[in-house]
C-alpha angles and dihedrals in degrees: 000000000000125000115267090219107043106006093243126138118281136210126213108237098174134012134183132180112229101206098184092055094034092231141111122239114209131186110211133193124200113233091210111039094019093229115158122210142151130247133190118215114205134170118261099239093184088066097039105039130056129198119216109226127211092264091051099254121132122236129180118269107249114204090190090060089055090046092054092047093051092043090054089055092047099047091113090065123089095232098033098149093049090046092048092048092052092046091051088057090050093048092048090049091053093044090049090062092048098045112066094156098042094245117127132189115217089229091056091051091049094046093049093047091048093051091050091049092049089058092046107037123356094200090054090049091054090049091048092049091052091060097035107048093182089062097063 
């Protein structure tokens, strides 16, 4: 990886697997400007997972679509975008355990997101279920 400051080569000086978030945290040091910073390595689910549509076709899983959907349900909260971002990570973590072949059903995504919302904010869960009938 190249340095975010000067574009020079970097060296990993510390690395930890974050199992709950299914990502790797890395501490990097630039070999040129000596800057130290952290990176998070996550899987590209849009490339790895497919969602089966109503007509049977397969489309890429779009985490941003899930983010927007959850954000819409959380708009009444002060930190709605931060909350939605954290909840997307939780939903993806749960889906990861349920999706060994990388094939998702839209109903399963909606049900999982709804369950996570119910535990976080009941009003948001009701709002989400109103727009995602398969969730409730």
